[in-house]
C-alpha positions, 0 to 999 in steps of 0.5 A: 679904268680904275686902279682897283680893277687893274690890281684885281686883274693882277690878283686874279692872274696870279691866282690862276697861274698859282693853280696850274703851278701847284699842279706842277709842284705836286710832281716835283717839277722845276717850274712850280707854283711860284714860277707859274705865279710870277709868269701869270702876274708879269704877263698880266702887268705887261698887257695892262701897261700895253692897253692903259699906260699910254693914254696921255700920248694917244690923246695927242691924235697923231699916234696910234699904238698896237697893244698886241705887240706887247702880247706877242713879246711876252709869249716869245720871251716866255718861250725862252723861259720854258726852254730852260725847263727842258732837259735832255738826258740819255736820249730822252726829253724831260720838261716839255709838259712843264714848258708848255704849261708855262707858255699857257700860263703866260696866255692866261695872264695876258687874257686877264690883263686885257679884261677877258676874265671868263676866257681866262678862267676856262683857259685855266680849267682846260690847262688843269684838265690837260695836266691831270685829267688826260693823263689818268684817262689815257694812261691805260692805253698809252705806252709809258717810257722808262729808263733802267741803268744796271751794273753787272760784273759779267756780260753773260747775265745780259740775255737773263735780264732781257728775259726778266724784263720781258716777263714783267710786261716791259718792252726793251726799245734799246739797250746799250752796254759800256764796258769799264775796265778795273784793276781786277776785271771789266765792269759792265753798265747797261742803259736800257730804254723801256716801254710798258703797256700795262701798269707796272710796279717798280718793286716787282721789277727790281725784286725780279732782277735782283734774283739774277747773279752778277747784278751789282746795282739797279736804277730804274726811273 
């Protein structure tokens, strides 16, 4: 095995990892192009070291090495990196897809490091299909989750808010009302967990809610 081919494996792993990272970068995720590039190159380097760096020791004839142990260690280590991209906010989880992408990218790097070029390229294509194509293909039939935060000066407007959301093809899964006391009057903060079965337009929803009285601020994710 020549040094040139080993270097080529690192370059190919970086390119394939960057392709996955570029898709995440376009969606403004925490782990983007550079992170996926580094994970792929690092995984490939670990696999190369595992497979080819100990020939001088193995030639003694009394030592046997298991290259798969390094691969298992890399996958476990990337799991901690992926956990850092998962965020839990107001009973919703974000970052799972990015964490799974990092884990898959480490597998791509390991496969390139072991010399499985065709498998690595096919794996990269499948990962990109999972990130891009599947979402567009099943988006019309899969409910999408939304979060909404509304500040109002009176709790009497809450029924009107629920009716408005329902009229905009939004299903109210749960909502929570918090009361914040001020010097003059109580202030109400409502957190909604919503689902939509059809394509919705954020501007239409906000415009419809702004027609209601007593609403001071709206945040829609």
